[in-house]
C-alpha positions in Angstrom: 5.0 -5.1 12.3 7.6 -5.0 9.6 11.1 -3.6 10.1 13.1 -2.4 7.1 16.2 -0.3 6.7 16.5 1.0 3.2 20.2 1.8 3.7 21.3 -1.6 5.1 18.8 -4.0 3.6 18.7 -5.3 0.0 15.3 -3.6 -0.8 14.7 -5.1 -4.2 11.3 -6.8 -4.1 10.1 -5.0 -1.0 7.5 -3.0 -2.9 5.9 -6.1 -4.4 6.0 -8.1 -1.2 4.4 -5.3 0.8 1.8 -4.7 -1.9 0.9 -8.4 -1.6 0.7 -8.2 2.2 -1.6 -5.2 1.9 -3.9 -7.0 -0.6 -4.0 -10.3 1.2 -4.8 -8.8 4.7 -7.3 -6.2 3.8 -5.4 -3.4 5.6 -7.2 -0.2 6.1 -4.3 1.8 7.5 -0.5 1.7 7.9 1.7 3.7 10.2 5.2 4.1 9.1 7.8 5.1 11.7 10.9 6.7 10.2 13.9 8.3 11.9 15.2 11.8 11.3 18.0 10.5 9.0 18.0 10.9 5.2 18.0 7.2 4.4 14.7 6.7 6.2 12.9 8.7 3.5 13.4 5.7 1.2 11.2 3.6 3.5 8.3 6.1 3.1 8.6 6.0 -0.7 8.7 2.1 -0.6 5.4 2.1 1.3 3.7 4.7 -0.9 4.6 2.7 -4.0 3.4 -0.5 -2.4 0.1 1.0 -1.5 -0.3 2.2 -5.1 0.6 -1.2 -6.5 -1.8 -3.0 -4.2 -4.8 -1.0 -5.4 -6.2 -1.0 -1.9 -7.3 2.3 -0.4 -5.0 2.4 2.6 -4.7 5.4 4.9 -1.0 6.2 5.5 0.4 7.9 8.5 4.0 8.8 9.1 5.6 9.1 12.5 9.0 10.7 12.7 11.3 9.7 15.5 14.5 11.7 16.4 17.7 9.7 16.8 17.4 10.2 20.6 14.1 8.3 20.5 11.7 11.2 20.9 8.7 11.5 18.7 9.0 14.5 16.4 5.6 14.2 14.7 
């Protein structure tokens, strides 16, 4: 599990770090949990770019969570 907040964290380097984690650990899938707030869309983009950079065919899933904690999708 990796926890990231694109709004509050300094995200420079996250794409490269995540791409390296994907390559080194032979991941087959990733589930990204984002909240229903605009800044969380940045996390999804970071993960997509990291998967591209890794060159590993990783299945991505997105789970959207409402600010009240309920699963939206």
